[in-house]
C-alpha positions as MATLAB code, in Angstrom:
seq = 'SSLAGIMLLEVFLVLGTVIVYFLLSKKKEETLPFKEGWWGKGQKPDTEEDATVRPFKVETTEEELSDLFRRLDQARFTEPLENSCFHYGTNSVYLRKVVSYWKNQFNWKKQVEVLNKYPQFKTKIQGIDIHFVHVKPPCLREGQSAKPLLMVHGWPGSFYEFYKIIPLLTDPASHGLSDEHTFEVICPSIPGYGFSEAPHKKDFNSVSAASIFYELMLRLGFSEFYAQGGDWGWLICTNLAQIAPSRVKGLHLNLVSVTNMGFIHLLSILLGRYLPGLFGFQDEDVRRMFPFLKKGLCRMLLESGYAHIQATKPDTVGCGLNDSPVGLAAYLLEKFSTWTDVEFHNLEDGGLERKFNLDDLLTNIMIYWVSGCIVSSMRFYKENLQKGIGTQKHERLTVQVPTGIASFPNEVMHTPQAWAQKKYTNIVSFHFMPRGGHFAALEEPELLAEDILQFVGKVEKEQLWRKK';
ca = [
      64.536  128.388   -9.707;
      65.451  127.880   -6.041;
      67.926  125.216   -7.235;
      69.502  127.760   -9.624;
      69.638  130.252   -6.747;
      71.427  127.739   -4.507;
      73.895  126.901   -7.288;
      74.550  130.604   -7.860;
      75.102  131.068   -4.125;
      77.539  128.135   -4.129;
      79.443  129.625   -7.054;
      79.683  132.969   -5.205;
      80.790  131.224   -2.009;
      83.511  129.344   -3.855;
      84.624  132.484   -5.702;
      84.533  134.472   -2.455;
      86.609  131.815   -0.674;
      89.147  131.789   -3.501;
      89.411  135.619   -3.497;
      89.740  135.791    0.313;
      92.351  133.005    0.182;
      94.428  134.902   -2.386;
      94.116  138.174   -0.488;
      95.188  136.586    2.783;
      97.881  134.381    1.332;
      99.462  137.231   -0.612;
     103.001  137.089    0.741;
     103.328  139.543    3.602;
     106.591  141.457    3.475;
     107.828  139.100    6.121;
     111.284  139.307    7.619;
     113.367  136.608    9.228;
     113.716  136.896   13.007;
     117.170  137.877   14.228;
     118.674  134.867   16.028;
     119.796  135.888   19.498;
     122.121  133.047   20.397;
     124.953  132.475   22.828;
     127.651  130.159   21.530;
     130.316  130.375   24.235;
     131.411  127.592   26.566;
     129.155  126.479   29.419;
     126.548  128.740   31.014;
     125.971  132.227   29.616;
     127.381  134.741   32.122;
     125.134  137.478   33.537;
     127.657  140.187   32.757;
     127.415  142.463   29.737;
     129.450  141.238   26.766;
     132.757  143.016   26.148;
     132.151  144.743   22.807;
     135.670  146.057   22.197;
     137.193  145.551   18.776;
     140.806  144.371   19.145;
     143.513  144.377   16.462;
     144.632  140.900   15.399;
     147.650  139.567   13.557;
     148.297  136.073   12.210;
     151.220  134.555   14.095;
     152.771  131.097   14.026;
     155.199  129.567   16.485;
     158.274  127.543   15.592;
     156.735  124.561   17.452;
     153.714  124.622   15.153;
     155.922  124.695   12.075;
     158.267  121.925   13.183;
     155.226  119.803   14.082;
     153.834  120.423   10.586;
     157.118  119.483    8.881;
     157.417  116.324   10.971;
     153.946  115.272    9.824;
     154.713  116.112    6.190;
     157.907  114.053    6.412;
     156.052  111.067    7.834;
     153.191  111.110    5.346;
     152.103  107.753    3.895;
     150.965  107.917    0.282;
     148.905  105.404   -1.671;
     149.684  104.470   -5.255;
     146.965  105.877   -7.519;
     145.430  103.702  -10.220;
     147.103  104.034  -13.606;
     145.637  106.800  -15.773;
     143.090  107.685  -13.100;
     143.854  111.449  -13.137;
     141.445  113.092  -10.646;
     138.546  110.686  -11.324;
     139.014  109.001   -7.968;
     139.703  112.255   -6.134;
     143.054  113.926   -5.537;
     145.767  112.040   -7.416;
     148.564  111.137   -4.999;
     151.326  111.374   -7.611;
     150.455  115.064   -7.909;
     149.868  115.323   -4.161;
     153.489  114.259   -3.578;
     154.584  117.216   -5.714;
     152.426  119.567   -3.671;
     153.836  118.214   -0.405;
     157.375  118.497   -1.732;
     156.687  122.142   -2.654;
     155.089  122.680    0.764;
     158.208  121.388    2.546;
     160.908  122.852    0.344;
     159.665  126.004   -1.358;
     156.506  127.317    0.272;
     157.372  130.180    2.582;
     154.678  130.415    5.249;
     156.381  133.317    7.020;
     156.183  135.320    3.799;
     152.509  134.368    3.418;
     151.851  135.453    7.010;
     153.157  138.890    5.995;
     150.772  138.819    3.027;
     147.890  137.909    5.367;
     148.857  140.716    7.740;
     149.074  143.394    5.052;
     145.374  144.142    5.597;
     144.156  145.239    9.039;
     142.513  142.398   10.973;
     140.467  142.457   14.148;
     138.585  140.299   16.615;
     135.508  141.101   18.669;
     133.235  138.989   20.863;
     129.683  138.517   19.593;
     127.133  136.160   21.169;
     129.855  134.563   23.281;
     132.478  133.814   20.606;
     135.416  135.703   19.099;
     134.729  136.872   15.543;
     137.704  137.531   13.272;
     137.461  139.936   10.345;
     139.535  141.866    7.842;
     138.572  145.542    7.499;
     140.116  147.547    4.656;
     139.385  151.227    4.029;
     140.158  153.039    0.758;
     143.696  154.506    0.597;
     142.245  157.749   -0.772;
     138.840  159.172   -1.671;
     137.863  161.907   -4.123;
     136.574  165.190   -2.734;
     133.058  164.660   -1.393;
     133.119  160.904   -1.962;
     132.453  158.451    0.842;
     133.261  154.746    0.952;
     130.394  152.288    0.781;
     130.597  149.488    3.336;
     130.668  146.041    1.715;
     130.444  142.816    3.706;
     132.028  139.883    1.838;
     131.449  136.357    3.112;
     133.430  133.272    2.059;
     132.350  129.623    2.194;
     133.741  126.089    2.512;
     136.531  125.095    1.923;
     137.593  128.698    1.457;
     138.505  131.455    3.882;
     138.748  135.230    4.211;
     141.964  134.916    2.141;
     139.870  134.263   -0.984;
     139.150  138.006   -1.077;
     142.747  139.263   -0.912;
     143.004  139.758   -4.682;
     139.646  141.513   -5.054;
     139.965  143.856   -2.027;
     142.302  146.362   -3.754;
     140.027  146.438   -6.821;
     137.118  147.509   -4.612;
     138.908  149.831   -2.160;
     140.987  151.535   -4.871;
     139.291  150.869   -8.221;
     140.898  153.816  -10.046;
     144.442  152.474   -9.573;
     143.340  149.207  -11.172;
     141.721  150.643  -14.263;
     138.170  150.357  -12.920;
     135.541  153.069  -12.556;
     135.989  154.923   -9.272;
     132.405  156.162   -9.241;
     131.902  153.910   -6.223;
     134.603  152.977   -3.750;
     134.198  150.498   -0.912;
     135.467  149.798    2.524;
     135.498  146.037    2.696;
     134.721  143.873    5.722;
     135.563  140.159    5.340;
     134.730  138.135    8.449;
     135.643  134.507    9.030;
     132.489  132.417    9.514;
     132.445  131.150   13.124;
     134.235  127.794   13.105;
     136.334  128.858   10.096;
     139.827  130.332   10.069;
     140.464  132.631   13.010;
     136.864  133.007   14.198;
     136.136  130.949   17.298;
     134.017  127.868   16.703;
     130.578  127.700   18.342;
     130.594  125.498   21.455;
     126.881  124.692   21.165;
     124.767  122.816   18.620;
     122.453  124.479   16.067;
     124.763  127.201   14.780;
     123.413  127.595   11.231;
     123.418  130.185    8.443;
     120.813  132.318   10.230;
     123.024  132.340   13.350;
     126.004  133.439   11.257;
     123.907  136.128    9.516;
     122.739  137.435   12.907;
     126.319  137.644   14.167;
     127.504  139.449   11.029;
     124.554  141.851   11.289;
     125.621  142.657   14.836;
     129.227  143.034   13.623;
     128.246  145.594   10.967;
     126.170  147.582   13.486;
     129.046  147.461   15.969;
     131.367  148.884   13.305;
     128.907  151.750   12.893;
     127.298  150.819    9.573;
     123.566  151.457    9.472;
     123.401  150.580    5.756;
     125.706  148.343    3.738;
     126.070  146.025    0.756;
     126.584  142.267    1.127;
     128.357  139.872   -1.230;
     128.855  136.117   -1.109;
     129.310  132.789   -2.863;
     129.123  129.257   -1.424;
     127.904  129.512    2.224;
     128.377  133.265    1.865;
     125.437  133.140   -0.569;
     123.146  131.742    2.126;
     124.486  133.831    5.011;
     124.129  137.069    3.013;
     120.689  135.977    1.783;
     119.592  135.393    5.388;
     121.044  138.760    6.372;
     118.962  140.448    3.666;
     115.913  138.629    5.078;
     116.690  139.676    8.672;
     117.489  143.321    7.921;
     116.094  144.353    4.522;
     116.167  148.006    5.568;
     119.914  147.817    6.285;
     121.110  145.816    3.276;
     121.119  148.219    0.327;
     121.968  145.504   -2.152;
     122.855  141.823   -2.250;
     125.421  140.543   -4.747;
     125.850  136.791   -5.229;
     128.166  134.658   -7.332;
     126.258  131.505   -6.445;
     122.522  131.039   -6.179;
     120.747  127.881   -5.227;
     116.995  127.485   -4.902;
     115.971  124.978   -2.245;
     112.191  125.154   -2.649;
     111.550  123.433   -5.967;
     107.986  123.590   -7.247;
     106.074  121.765   -9.960;
     107.089  124.333  -12.605;
     110.776  123.731  -11.788;
     110.357  120.003  -12.366;
     108.458  120.619  -15.588;
     111.204  122.970  -16.785;
     113.796  120.246  -16.121;
     111.791  117.855  -18.322;
     110.786  120.255  -21.091;
     113.067  123.283  -20.797;
     115.438  121.977  -23.412;
     112.683  121.844  -26.040;
     110.572  124.826  -24.943;
     113.089  127.183  -23.317;
     110.983  130.302  -23.920;
     108.029  128.842  -22.048;
     110.109  128.588  -18.875;
     112.049  131.821  -19.342;
     115.330  130.046  -20.140;
     118.046  131.788  -22.169;
     120.141  129.839  -24.670;
     122.992  129.933  -22.154;
     120.766  128.329  -19.493;
     120.003  125.478  -21.898;
     123.705  125.085  -22.694;
     124.665  124.894  -19.029;
     121.796  122.688  -17.793;
     121.169  120.087  -20.452;
     121.308  117.158  -20.906;
     120.044  117.354  -17.337;
     120.778  113.726  -16.537;
     124.503  114.376  -17.118;
     124.869  118.025  -16.071;
     122.298  117.964  -13.286;
     121.568  114.634  -11.708;
     124.794  112.714  -12.321;
     126.971  115.686  -11.463;
     125.014  116.212   -8.262;
     125.524  112.577   -7.241;
     129.199  112.577   -8.219;
     129.997  115.830   -6.457;
     127.907  115.779   -3.285;
     129.464  112.870   -1.359;
     131.475  115.227    0.860;
     128.304  117.164    1.712;
     126.481  113.999    2.722;
     129.293  113.034    5.091;
     129.587  116.558    6.505;
     125.844  116.899    6.942;
     125.686  113.643    8.912;
     128.996  112.656   10.600;
     131.460  115.551   10.281;
     133.431  114.713   13.424;
     134.335  111.193   12.283;
     136.150  112.048    9.063;
     137.280  115.316   10.642;
     139.511  113.394   13.065;
     141.742  112.238   10.232;
     141.822  115.596    8.459;
     142.687  117.513   11.625;
     145.519  115.079   12.352;
     147.104  114.892    8.906;
     148.130  117.950    6.890;
     148.502  115.772    3.767;
     145.006  114.366    4.247;
     143.670  117.888    4.736;
     145.400  119.075    1.562;
     144.055  116.137   -0.467;
     140.514  116.799    0.779;
     140.553  120.552    0.097;
     142.539  120.556   -3.159;
     140.045  118.206   -4.792;
     137.377  120.907   -4.393;
     139.626  123.613   -5.821;
     140.100  121.378   -8.862;
     136.564  120.180   -9.623;
     134.716  123.332   -8.582;
     136.966  125.463  -10.775;
     136.221  123.298  -13.781;
     134.520  119.908  -13.669;
     136.567  118.844  -16.729;
     139.770  119.190  -14.694;
     139.198  115.674  -13.342;
     140.632  114.464  -16.664;
     144.035  115.949  -15.798;
     146.802  114.268  -13.802;
     147.303  117.454  -11.736;
     143.597  118.301  -11.532;
     144.309  121.561  -13.401;
     145.049  123.139  -10.021;
     147.811  125.410  -11.279;
     145.935  126.599  -14.352;
     143.907  129.127  -12.378;
     145.673  129.243   -8.990;
     149.227  129.112   -7.768;
     150.393  126.735   -5.044;
     151.214  129.615   -2.693;
     147.572  130.721   -2.670;
     146.230  127.175   -2.380;
     148.616  126.279    0.442;
     147.912  129.548    2.262;
     144.232  128.621    2.366;
     145.109  125.109    3.565;
     147.440  126.552    6.208;
     144.636  128.759    7.548;
     142.670  125.539    8.168;
     145.723  123.762    9.573;
     147.097  126.336   12.013;
     143.645  127.214   13.366;
     142.634  123.533   13.577;
     139.225  124.472   12.198;
     138.466  121.720    9.677;
     136.007  119.845   11.920;
     134.085  122.941   13.017;
     133.966  124.155    9.393;
     132.448  120.833    8.300;
     129.848  120.893   11.105;
     128.230  123.898    9.421;
     126.825  121.422    6.869;
     125.150  119.383    9.574;
     123.702  122.436   11.288;
     122.269  123.724    8.007;
     121.078  120.460    6.477;
     120.192  118.065    9.301;
     116.532  119.153    9.460;
     116.125  118.470    5.750;
     116.117  120.728    2.709;
     113.134  123.051    2.425;
     112.112  122.845    6.090;
     113.545  126.140    7.359;
     111.641  129.394    7.579;
     114.296  131.272    5.581;
     113.781  128.853    2.686;
     110.104  129.801    2.418;
     110.694  133.566    2.592;
     111.550  135.616   -0.474;
     114.264  138.265   -0.658;
     113.073  141.794   -1.488;
     116.458  143.489   -1.373;
     117.865  144.584   -4.790;
     119.923  141.609   -5.963;
     122.764  141.219   -8.444;
     123.807  137.784   -9.659;
     127.082  136.929  -11.384;
     126.575  133.474  -12.879;
     129.927  131.812  -13.588;
     129.964  129.119  -16.302;
     131.965  126.513  -14.360;
     129.903  126.603  -11.182;
     129.045  122.985  -10.338;
     125.275  123.529  -10.555;
     123.638  126.240  -12.656;
     120.593  128.174  -11.470;
     118.780  130.051  -14.252;
     117.430  133.536  -13.579;
     113.895  132.211  -14.102;
     114.377  130.015  -11.006;
     116.264  132.581   -8.951;
     113.487  135.133   -9.603;
     111.001  133.174   -7.471;
     113.251  133.583   -4.436;
     114.934  136.902   -5.204;
     111.990  139.011   -6.335;
     114.084  142.092   -7.087;
     116.924  140.961   -9.393;
     118.345  144.138  -10.933;
     121.357  142.570  -12.618;
     121.929  139.010  -13.823;
     125.029  138.298  -15.883;
     126.410  135.172  -17.479;
     130.109  135.584  -16.762;
     132.515  134.785  -19.627;
     134.703  132.409  -17.595;
     135.379  131.221  -14.070;
     134.041  128.801  -11.514;
     133.115  128.469   -7.876;
     135.974  130.407   -6.224;
     135.277  133.529   -8.285;
     136.941  136.127   -6.043;
     140.210  134.196   -6.027;
     140.073  132.942   -9.605;
     138.622  135.928  -11.506;
     138.878  138.949   -9.180;
     138.617  141.528  -11.996;
     135.457  140.002  -13.475;
     133.794  139.776  -10.086;
     134.859  143.300   -9.060;
     133.489  144.758  -12.300;
     130.175  143.013  -11.759;
     129.912  144.244   -8.160;
     130.776  147.819   -9.239;
     128.182  147.920  -12.031;
     125.529  146.381   -9.743;
     126.104  148.939   -6.984;
     126.141  151.680   -9.638;
     122.687  150.597  -10.757;
     121.299  150.415   -7.221;
     122.721  153.831   -6.281;
     121.714  155.593   -9.496;
     118.106  154.468   -9.254;
     118.105  154.556   -5.429;
     116.605  151.071   -5.608;
     116.938  150.373   -1.892;
     114.490  153.193   -1.185;
     111.886  151.326   -3.232;
     112.103  147.986   -1.469;
];
């Protein structure tokens, strides 16, 4: 009987250990530490940082333009292979047409006026100048106040990606949308992108950017706000929600990627096609993900070469891109083709003018060219990926903030809600969008605006942020 007693005791000990383990390991509502960095040149000065917010306008000199035209005139093109379309990257027969348009029809001065039609500002945060667009509603209904919305772009985009969606959010009624909620929109340039100063020190990653944007929003007087992003904006806004969950009322994303893959994820890749229900997959998930070898693995290998280069040796290839406007255009346009629709690689012109016009595409390229930011924009990959995927604290933490996800069908990689749910524990709206790809705000501004408006409506109506 003493043996039975000992066995019983062992069983209790094991059970007790298991229970204690689960109690202790129950995820604490842990936040991400704010990253107090200083990214200016040389030693950090002892003086207090100048926190003034200064108006900014895009301006270009004649010297810059004549230098650009000289380089465009002297471009050397390579013959593409016959019938290669965009399978080998940007097709240079089409690229010649773009360059010809750039030289002869594209009116940069007119586009500068377009860029300057929204108020822009700069302010110094953590040692570097941060550029942002800040648009308030033209008019508000009696008793209505504007909700602050931070919108963050990614690579190879810019703050300009949001120019078509801004009026839909700041003045929804004039555009046939519900004016129940109206926004004042803040679109910063990620440091090292566009007109934000590039960090002068190593280790400026998504958490650094999120910390700077958090400080920006506080400096502008917003104690609570919404955040929206795709591409790197997805990660920066996610980190911001992890740093300041009490400030971010809601997080809206048009790209979600899960970096911590578990055993269940792998199993769902193997079996999800045959047992979708078991893994919480919708029919649409199955359509977008399988066959996984083609739509997952092969696509990942085919489309991630740029990321591998940028995450390892950005400065090497950056030399060429910063020196040649035609090289820069070829490099960036390829992304606007494939990431808008992967099938566009079967077209001689990469389908670039099916969803965009050349003025918009060249304006984005010009933002990279005139600011000379291509190298610093590419370094962001190295800073975020050099330690390996899944090694960062923010990757292990969940997001408790109410989250809305707009899942566009032509995004390069699809993340089902069942996967996103493990990271974003409070998804209040998940929609399969009817059309559109990676650059949603530029390509399908109405669809994205509608999704943001309905998401915020849900969060406000049920006061979801109070329940986080």
